[in-house]
C-alpha angles and dihedrals in degrees: 000000000000092000089050092052090047090051093052091048091053092046095052089043090053091049091048094051089046092056092046095047106027125105102214123215106231118195118214139173129193111269118151121257095005101057125007134169143145102268091192092070126084109266091246089060098044118110108194118204135177142094097300091046092052091045094049090047089055090048092047090051091055091044093047095230136133123236132233110186114219111198125220130175098215142031089238092058092045093052092047089051090052094047090052090051091242088133131031093226142358121219128171124088100328116162116218105238133169096236091054091047084066092064104035143001129265132212123227115288111294093187134010117218146137141212120282137180128249115204135183123237092270091062099043117109107242135190108260089229091058088048091053095046086047096052095042088050089059089051097046096065124152091250091052093046092052093050092048091048089054093049091049095048093049093047096046092049090045090051093045093048092047090049092046094063094040100104094188105039108025111151105173127067111265089222103098098229095046096038095048092048091054090044091052094056088045088054093054095043094047091059092075107011136046096232100140132149119247105283141159140189115009092358094056089046088054091048095050093042094051092047092051090050089055093046090051092046089049092050093051094049087049093049093049096049092045093050089051094050092047090049091048090050091054099037094039094051093106108106104136147004089280090063092058095081110102093015131107104259124184125202136168110266097225100040133091096248090067093055089047095052088050089049093058091044104266118128101208127203104256121229133181094230142355089263090065091047092053091051088055089053094049094046091048092243090121135036100206139005117215125206146116108321102232090051095051091046091052095049094045090050092050093046093048092047091053095043105041094156096042134074111307126223123219134200111215114230093230110114123200142161092035110216141168132230116221141177111260122222136179112265113282091010111172091221101064099084094044093049088048088055091051093046090056091050093050090053092053120095119222130206090359087301123134114262124259087246091055094049089053091053090050091050101046111018114069119207111255 
């Protein structure tokens, strides 16, 4: 019995010393805003940043270990590296999945999230008044305003001149300043109403022609705005996961969201990375891009900041297929339990202050 107790003491002492003195190989892959670095630089010059990087630094500090980053270019390769014990832990944006659990061990959740939908401007629900203002803004261009002003000036002068020489039915003052002013208001009113003075001959032809021009212009404006509202109603119909059926939906080939979409009966457009998916949205080759919500929010925020005068991307608030990110360890790794304890500590607030975990959320994960 004494020998057994001594053996346990030596074993735990060994593990404690290992945690205190080891340099742990930590596998990472690019995944905004979890892990980011310049992949064009040599590995020794890279300085990874992000939520997962800061979280691991806090964990490593508690464990008393040093860190050696091991770089991967896909989640699949990172998971495989962990399973083969080529790294001590993998931390990036690794979704805890049952089929992965068969090959390795996961920590407790390091972040809770779900899938969300990114859409381009054409598929964003807008206020009808904003659509009306937008379409009218397109019609009321400088060129169109100049043409309208020219037509109005010519018509007003022609109508005043004809009225001036009508001895029996003249309506406007024969003095130019007064007559043109009255004719101007006549011209604006006649565009949409049939409020015209008694007239005959050429005067009546001018009245009728100008009124028809107004009706035609009003019909064109009505048709354009109606078409825009109808188009918006069709294109902007994506509000949740249920609206994805029958739409062109993009998803990253190697990531979990693609498998989920196929599971519910959606055959997505497969892309190599999210940047390709965003390009499909902006060129109207896809209606939606599905991925983990925080990452979509981060990328949309970055794109919109850099392209203030360009098309803007939006992430819909609807959240579905809730999931968790975790740290991945080789099977039976001695680090799992200790890391779980540290994760719990990092989520606890002290002295009424926010927790370290919450501060990292506020720093790296923008609100959608």
